[in-house]
N, C-alpha and C positions, 0 to 999 in steps of 0.2 A: 503494500500499500503506500503511495506516494502522496504526501499531503503539502499543500503550502499555506504558510502562514504569513499574511501581510501584516505590517505593523508589528513585525516579530520581536523588536527592540523596545517595543512600548510596554506599558503595564500588563495588559490583558494577554498580548501577544506573548510576552515573555513567559507567563504563567501557563499559557497554552502549549508552549513548547516543553515545559516540564511535565505538563499533563500528560501529553502525547508519550513522551520519554518513559514516563511511569508505567504507561500500557504497552511498553516494549515497541514503540514506534520511533525510530529515528531516521527514517527515509523521508526527511522533511526539508523543503526548500523555504528558508526564510527571506522574507523580502521587507525592506525597510529603507529609510533615508538616514544615513548616519553623518549627516552635515554637522549634527551636534555629536561629535566623537564619543562623548561620556556615555552615550546610550549602549555603547559596546558592552559596558559591564552588565547588562541584562542578558547577553547571549553567551557570556563566558563560560558557563558550566552546563549549557544545554548541547545535547547532542544533534547535531543537524548534518544534512548530506551536501547543502551548497547554500550561499548567501548571494542574493542578487540586490543592487539597487532598485528602487521602485520604477524609475524611468526606463530602465533596461527590461526589467521583468515583464512590464505589461505589453511591450512591442513584441517580445520574443514569444511570450504566451500566446498572444493573438496569431502570430506566425505558426504556432504548432512546433515550435522548437524543442519543447520538453517531453514531448511524446505524451503518454498516457497519465494524467494527473486523476487521482480518486476524487479529491476534494479540495477545495480552497476555503480557508477559514479567513475571511476578510476583515481585519481589524484596524488596517490603516485608514486615518483620517485626519482632518484638522479638528481636534477635539475642544480648542479654545471658544468657550461660549461668549467670551468677550470680545472675540475678532470681529470687527466691523466691515472687513473687506469681502464683500458678496462675493465678487467674482473668484476669489481664493476658495471660498467656502464651497461654491457650486462646483468648481473644477475638482476639488479633492474629494468631496463628500458625496456629490451626486453624480457628476459626469463619469468620474474614476469608476464608481461602483456600477453604473448603467453599462458601460464598455465592458466592465469584467462579467456582469451578468450575461451579456450577448455572448462573449467568447466562451464563457462556460456552458451555456446551452447549446452552442454550435458543435462544441467537442464533448458533450456528454458528461461534463464535470459537475460534480456537486458544488454548491455554493451556500456557506453559512457565514452571513455578514452582520457586522455590528451596526444597530440602529441605536435610538436613544429615547429616553424618558422625556428629553426635551421636546419631543414632538407634542407633548400635551400641554405645554406651556401654562396658559392662564386657566386650564379646566380644573375641576375639582373632582372629575372621574377619570380613572386611569385605566381605561379598557380599550381594546384593539378595535375600535370603530371610529369612523370619520367623524361624527358628531362631537366627539370628545377631543380632537386633535387641534390645538390651537397654540402653535409654536410663538413664544415672544421674541424669538431672534433669528437671524439667518442661520444660524447653526441648526437650530431645530427644524427650521424649514427644509435645509439640503438633505436632512435624514428623511424628513417626512415625505418628500418628493420621490426618493428612492423606494420607499415603502409602498407608495401609490403605484409606481410602475410595477413593481413586482406583484401586487395585488391583480393589477390587470392581466398579468401573463400567467398566473398560477394555473388557471384551468388549462392551459396549452403546454405547460413546461414539460421538458423529456427527462430533465435531471433535477434532483431535489433543489428547492431554494428556500432558505430559512432566513428571516431578518429577526434578530434578538434586540428587544428594546430594553437596554442597560439602565437601570437607575443609579443611584450614587454608590458607585464602585470604590472600595479601598482595599488596600494591602499589599504586598511585596512589589518591589520593582517599579514604583512611582516617582523615585526621588528626582528624576529629569523633567518632571512636568511643571516645575516651578509653581507659579500661582494657581495652576489647574490641578495641583496635587490634592487629594482628599483632605477633608476636614480632620480627619484623624491623624493624618501625616503632619498637617501645619500644627495640630495641638500638641504632638509629641516633640516636634522641634521647638516649639514655644516652651514647653515646660522644661525640656533640657537645657535650654539657653537661659529663659528669664524665671523659671521656677514658678511659672503661672501659665495659665491657659485663658485667652480672649475669646469671647463669644458676642455676637451682635446682640443690642439691646432690643427693646420692645419694636415691633413694626408688624404690620398687616393685621391687627388685632390679636397678636399673639404676644405674651409677657417675654421678658429677657431669656434668650436661650430656648424659648419654647417653640420656635418654628420647627416643624417635623418634616423628616425626610423618611424614605425607604432606603436605609443604608445596606449594602451587600458586599460581602467579602469576597475578593477576587477568586478566591478557591470555589465559591459556590457558582461564580460565572463560568470558570473553567468547566465544572461538572455538568452544567447544562449544555454547553458548546458539545461536550463529549457525548452526552446522551443523543443529541441529535445526530451527531456523527454516526452513532451505533444504530440509529433508526433512520435508515436512508429514505423510507417510503413516506416519512412525515414531511410537510411543507407548510408554509404560512409565516405569519408575523406575530411573535410572541413577546410578552413582557418578561424581563428577568429582574425579578426583585424578590424581597422575602416575603412581599404581602403584609408587612408589618410597618408601620410608620412610629419612628421614634424621635424624641425631640433633639437637638443638638446637644441639650444638657446631658443626655445620656452618653454622648460621645466623649463629651469633656471628663465627665466622671469617671467613665471607664479608662480614658487614657491616663489620668492623674493617679488613680488607684493602681493601675497596672505597673507604672513606674515607681510608686511609692513600695509596693509589695517587692518589687525587684531590689529596692534599697533597704530592705528589711523593716520597713515601716507599716503601720497597720492602714487598712483602707478607711476612709471616712465617708459619711453621707454627704451628699451634695451640699446641704445648707452649711455643714462646717467647712467644706472646701471653699464656700463663697464667703463666709465669716473670716477664714484666714486668708484670703484673697489669692488663694491658689486657683480660684477660677473668677475672672472679672468679666464685665459686660462694657461693650463700647457702643457709641451711637451707630445706627444703622446708615451706611454710607449713601449720600444722595445719588451717586452714580447708578446704583442698584434699584432704586425707587421705579416700581412699575415693570421691571425686568427679573423679578426674583420670585420663585416659587417658594412659598410659605409652607406648602403640604404636598407631599407625593406619597403614594401607596400603591404599589403595583395590584392590579387585578390579576389573579393567577389562575382564573377559570379556564381560560384557553390552553395554558400549558398543562393543567391537570387533565384537561378533556383529552388530549392526545397521549396521555400515559406518563408523563414525566412527574414522578413523585418525590423528586429529591426534596430533602429537608433543610432548610437553611437556617444558618447561624443567626443568634440575635446579636446586638451590638457588643453586649459585655463579653460574650464568647469570642467573637471575631476580634474585637480589638485587643483582647487579652493575647491572643495569637500573634496578631501584627506586632505588638510592642515587644514579644518576645523575639520576633525575626529581627526587627530594627536592632535590638540591643545586641545581635549577634554579628551584625554587619562591619565589616572593615571599613576604615575610615578613608581609604584611598579614593 
């Protein structure tokens, strides 16, 4: 079995490589753009058969240079939700995915690609249906347009096509993402450098730190991708979240206590962490007003209906696992 992973040096791609390796699959073509050379760290201990720059790969794949490819796990994208360059977003997130879809169908190659919960934007219902899809930015729109094309093609596709709408993913191998890294990553960095964690204050009818998201550990994201890889007859667009909305306070609480326990200190309730200024609240930034989702929670009915019964970690469990991984990383 030959698998292609695009965005292989990114967070989800890097973890997919390791998930495939754990299954005994190392006939993997890794595809990415290493203009940011530091991202090579995410590839160092993964077993792959070859590596290609994204520009070269897409041209050669369309020509048929790689022979039979069983599946493409397409994670490559511009994931900066604050990026305002619509041409860039549409080129990387929509046009690239559309052309890859066309090539995969022409060659009988299965395609499992990354969509995003950003397609729901201002909605309060997170179900895979057009009436709930209201993107707040061009990033969300670029992902939605790819999903819409897939929906139109599904009745006639010759090879599996699956779009996975990721909710708020956190976990190993995201250090290169800078401001777009997860809340758990930033909280850990803040606590290690400043001895405290900062959260947004009241906004959108929610109290300080009470805005809620569906936070999902990257290991769970990998498990769902691999489930679809193992079930080649399943197609469609599906949410990938825990189905459980938790406040940002839960993330901060879990991060601080995980580091405290590693230091031999007792975990504390959130109220005490706030009282001791280990958790602090800052004013909500004006630049995000009207562009910020205060509530997300994946509806998992469609995922469960096709037979995927994977059980997802809650924030406390996932963050503890992540902090342990962070603590074990070299400083290079």
